[in-house]
C-alpha positions in Angstrom: 7.0 206.3 32.9 5.7 208.1 29.7 2.8 205.7 29.9 1.8 206.3 33.3 1.8 210.0 32.6 -0.8 209.7 29.6 -2.9 207.0 31.8 -3.1 209.9 34.5 -3.8 212.5 32.1 -6.6 210.6 30.2 -8.2 209.9 33.9 -7.9 213.4 34.3 -9.7 214.3 31.5 -12.4 211.7 32.0 -12.8 213.0 35.3 -12.8 216.7 33.9 -15.9 215.5 31.4 -18.0 214.1 34.1 -17.8 217.0 36.6 -18.5 219.1 33.7 -21.3 216.9 32.8 -22.6 217.0 36.5 -22.2 220.9 36.5 -24.5 221.1 33.7 -26.9 218.6 34.8 -27.0 220.3 38.5 -27.6 223.6 36.8 -30.4 222.5 34.7 -32.3 220.9 37.7 -31.5 224.3 39.7 -33.4 226.0 37.0 -36.2 223.5 37.2 -36.6 224.0 41.1 -36.3 227.7 40.4 -39.2 227.6 38.9 -40.9 225.1 40.9 -40.1 227.8 44.0 -42.0 230.5 41.8 -45.0 228.6 41.6 -45.2 227.1 44.7 -44.6 230.5 46.2 -47.9 232.0 44.4 -49.7 228.7 45.3 -49.0 229.6 49.3 -49.7 233.0 48.9 -53.1 232.2 47.5 -53.8 229.2 49.8 -52.4 232.0 52.6 -55.3 234.2 51.2 -57.9 231.5 51.1 -57.1 230.5 54.9 -57.6 234.2 56.0 -60.6 234.7 54.2 -62.2 231.4 55.8 -60.6 232.2 59.2 -62.4 235.6 59.1 -65.5 234.3 58.1 -65.9 231.8 60.9 -64.8 234.4 63.4 -68.1 236.2 62.4 -70.3 233.2 62.3 -69.0 232.9 65.8 -69.9 236.1 67.0 -73.3 235.2 65.9 -73.7 231.9 66.2 -77.8 231.8 67.6 -78.5 233.3 64.1 -76.5 231.0 61.8 -77.7 227.9 60.5 -76.1 224.8 61.5 -75.3 223.7 58.1 -73.4 227.2 57.2 -71.2 226.5 60.5 -70.4 223.2 59.6 -69.3 224.4 55.9 -67.4 227.1 57.2 -65.5 224.7 59.8 -64.8 222.4 56.8 -63.6 225.1 54.7 -61.3 226.4 57.3 -59.7 222.8 58.0 -59.1 222.2 54.4 -57.6 225.8 53.8 -55.3 225.2 56.5 -54.2 221.8 55.6 -53.6 222.7 52.1 -51.4 225.7 53.3 -49.3 223.4 55.6 -48.6 220.8 52.8 -47.6 223.7 50.5 -45.6 225.3 52.9 -43.7 221.9 53.6 -43.3 221.5 50.0 -41.8 224.8 49.4 -39.4 224.5 52.8 -38.3 221.1 50.8 -37.6 222.9 47.6 -35.5 225.6 49.2 -33.6 223.1 51.2 -32.9 221.0 47.8 -32.0 224.7 46.4 -29.5 225.3 48.9 -28.0 221.7 49.1 -27.3 221.7 45.1 -26.1 225.2 44.9 -23.3 224.1 47.5 -22.9 221.0 45.4 -22.6 223.4 42.2 -19.8 225.6 43.9 -18.0 222.9 44.9 -18.1 221.2 41.3 -16.8 224.7 39.8 -14.2 224.6 42.1 -13.0 221.3 41.2 -12.9 222.2 37.5 -11.3 225.5 38.5 -8.7 223.8 40.7 -7.4 221.1 38.4 -6.1 223.6 35.8 -8.4 222.4 33.4 -9.7 226.1 32.0 -7.5 227.5 29.2 -5.1 230.3 30.3 -7.2 232.9 28.2 -10.9 232.8 28.7 -13.2 231.8 25.8 -15.8 234.5 24.3 -18.5 232.9 26.5 -16.0 233.0 30.0 -15.5 236.7 28.8 -19.1 237.6 28.3 -20.1 235.8 31.2 -17.3 237.9 33.0 -19.0 241.0 31.9 -22.3 240.1 32.7 -21.8 239.3 36.6 -22.7 242.5 37.8 -25.6 242.8 35.5 -26.6 239.4 37.0 -26.1 240.7 40.8 -28.3 243.6 39.8 -31.3 241.3 38.2 -31.0 239.2 41.1 -31.1 242.1 43.9 -34.0 243.5 42.0 -36.0 240.1 42.2 -35.0 240.1 45.9 -36.5 243.6 46.4 -39.7 242.5 44.4 -40.6 239.4 46.4 -39.7 241.2 49.7 -42.6 244.1 48.2 -45.1 241.3 46.8 -45.0 239.9 50.7 -45.4 243.2 52.2 -48.1 243.7 49.9 -49.9 240.3 50.6 -49.1 240.8 54.2 -50.4 244.3 54.5 -52.8 246.3 52.1 -53.7 243.1 50.4 -54.8 241.5 53.6 -56.4 244.7 55.0 -58.7 244.9 51.5 -59.9 241.5 51.9 -61.2 242.7 55.8 -63.0 245.2 54.5 -64.9 243.4 51.7 -66.0 241.1 54.4 -66.9 243.9 56.8 -68.9 245.7 53.9 -70.6 241.9 53.0 -71.7 242.0 56.6 -73.2 245.7 56.4 -75.0 244.6 53.4 -76.7 241.8 55.1 -77.4 243.9 58.3 -79.4 246.7 56.9 -82.6 244.8 56.1 -82.7 242.9 59.5 -80.6 245.2 62.2 -80.6 248.4 60.8 -79.0 249.9 64.5 -76.1 247.1 64.2 -75.4 247.9 60.5 -74.6 251.4 61.4 -72.4 250.1 64.1 -70.4 247.7 61.4 -70.3 250.7 59.2 -68.4 253.1 61.7 -66.1 250.2 62.1 -65.6 250.1 58.4 -65.0 253.6 58.2 -62.3 253.2 60.8 -60.7 250.1 59.0 -60.7 251.9 55.8 -58.9 254.8 57.3 -56.2 252.5 58.8 -55.9 250.9 55.6 -55.2 254.1 53.9 -52.6 255.2 56.0 -51.3 251.5 55.6 -51.4 252.3 51.9 -49.2 255.5 52.5 -46.8 253.7 54.6 -46.2 251.3 51.7 -45.6 254.2 48.9 -43.2 255.8 51.4 -41.2 253.0 51.6 -41.7 251.9 48.2 -40.0 255.2 46.8 -40.5 258.4 48.8 -41.1 261.6 46.5 -38.9 263.6 48.6 -36.1 261.7 47.8 -36.2 263.1 44.1 -37.2 266.6 45.0 -35.2 267.1 48.3 -32.3 264.7 48.4 -31.4 262.2 50.8 -31.1 263.9 54.0 -34.6 265.4 54.4 -36.0 262.3 53.3 -34.1 260.0 55.7 -35.4 262.8 58.5 -39.1 262.2 57.4 -38.5 258.7 56.9 -36.9 258.2 60.8 -39.5 260.4 62.4 -42.6 258.6 60.7 -40.9 255.1 61.4 -40.3 256.2 65.0 -43.8 257.2 65.8 -45.2 254.1 64.4 -42.8 251.7 66.5 -42.0 251.3 70.2 -38.1 251.9 69.7 -36.3 255.3 70.2 -34.7 256.0 66.8 -32.2 258.8 66.6 -30.7 260.2 63.4 -27.4 262.5 63.7 -26.1 264.3 60.3 -22.8 266.0 60.2 -20.8 267.1 57.0 -21.9 269.4 54.2 -25.9 268.8 53.3 -26.1 269.0 49.8 -27.5 266.9 46.7 -25.6 263.8 45.3 -25.9 261.9 42.2 -29.7 260.4 42.4 -28.2 256.7 42.6 -25.8 257.3 45.4 -28.9 258.9 47.1 -30.9 256.0 46.6 -28.1 253.3 47.6 -27.5 255.4 51.0 -31.3 255.8 51.7 -32.3 251.9 50.8 -29.1 250.7 53.0 -30.5 252.6 56.1 -34.1 251.7 55.4 -32.9 248.2 55.2 -30.6 248.3 58.3 -33.6 250.0 60.2 -36.1 247.4 59.2 -33.5 244.7 60.1 -33.2 246.2 64.0 -36.7 246.0 64.5 -37.7 242.9 62.6 -35.4 240.5 63.5 -33.3 242.3 66.2 -36.5 243.3 68.5 -34.2 246.4 69.0 -35.8 249.3 70.9 -33.0 251.7 70.8 -31.3 252.4 67.3 -28.8 255.2 66.6 -28.3 256.4 63.0 -25.2 258.1 62.0 -24.7 259.6 58.3 -21.6 261.9 57.4 -21.5 263.7 54.1 -17.7 264.3 53.6 -16.1 266.1 50.5 -15.1 262.3 48.8 -17.0 259.8 51.1 -20.2 259.4 52.5 -20.1 257.5 55.7 -23.0 256.1 57.7 -23.7 253.5 60.2 -26.7 252.3 61.9 -26.6 250.5 65.7 -29.0 249.0 67.7 -29.1 247.1 71.3 -31.1 244.2 69.6 -30.3 240.4 69.8 -27.6 240.4 67.4 -26.4 237.4 65.7 -23.3 235.3 64.8 -21.3 237.1 61.7 -19.8 234.0 60.5 -23.2 232.2 60.5 -25.3 234.5 59.5 -23.0 235.9 56.7 -22.7 232.5 55.1 -26.5 231.3 55.2 -29.8 231.6 53.3 -30.4 234.5 56.0 -27.9 236.6 54.4 -30.6 237.3 51.5 -33.3 237.2 53.8 -31.7 239.8 55.9 -30.5 241.7 52.3 -27.0 241.5 53.8 -25.7 240.2 50.4 -27.5 242.7 48.4 -26.2 245.7 50.5 -22.4 244.1 50.0 -23.0 243.7 46.3 -24.6 247.0 45.8 -22.1 248.9 47.4 -19.2 246.9 45.8 -20.4 248.0 42.3 -20.2 251.4 43.2 -16.8 251.4 44.6 -17.9 251.3 48.5 -17.6 248.9 51.3 -19.6 247.4 54.1 -18.9 246.3 57.6 -20.7 244.2 60.2 -20.2 244.0 63.8 -22.4 242.0 66.1 -22.8 239.2 68.3 -25.2 237.2 70.3 -26.9 239.3 72.6 -25.0 242.3 72.6 -26.5 244.0 69.3 -25.5 245.0 66.0 -23.7 248.0 64.3 -23.3 248.0 60.5 -21.1 250.8 58.8 -20.8 251.6 55.3 -19.0 254.4 53.3 -19.4 255.4 49.4 -17.5 257.6 47.3 -19.4 260.9 46.2 -17.0 263.0 44.8 
């Protein structure tokens, strides 16, 4: 029996060493994939912009096919096809990397659980483990910030950056038309002026989403009223906001948290849920602020969505982590075809 016990212990130690080695290798591979995803994402954005520019140029040529040299038409078509092919290839590569990242992350979690369940860890954490435990909230904050930056970068690319690219193309058209067709040039200038005004409004809306100045000056309640009103005017959904409790200023970071969560939930309801009716409630109590956002959108299966990669895309993980760090909590209630209701509370006393 003692021999058998010693053999079992040795085998367990060997197994643990193998798991730890595999864990370290997997972590290293994940870091490499993270870097590749960042590089590939940047390349996809660059190619998407190039594809848009080529497509816009093709549309301009098609509208004046009779006056454009045949060689220019052929070169433009070739450029569009090349841009689309490269973009398609890079997007496929990005999807493959993201799939590998998800699979390796699941595998890494399994390895960590295996190491923990064997009881091999010391009863008292080592200094490095204690540091890791202490740094966990900081890591969550950094990850949430990076996700937010990535979302804002995508919005900048799809919104103002895209509009500015189109403005440059329109300006070039006007410049070329001045010597050949002054009347048409005036029409293009009028169109350019309208496009500039529309782009300016988009930039103002983007700044409002990024950081409303009212939030620092007047607080979360006036800012929400203004934001919801503007959002409702620019969408086809009926949005109502109900404020109860005592209207007062809260600590800055708590006001930001309340505003950001309602903002994210409102965007999710429109963008992903295709809702056309949204009810927002905010109650500022003496000790706790409670809020809820309810919509009549498409809804989703809670278990599947909360445990999937979509949780990051929708900001669900970020919301939960942000509230937990502030001793708050959040609840999701949804189902396919019956809309979504998200409620959260945050201590404010």
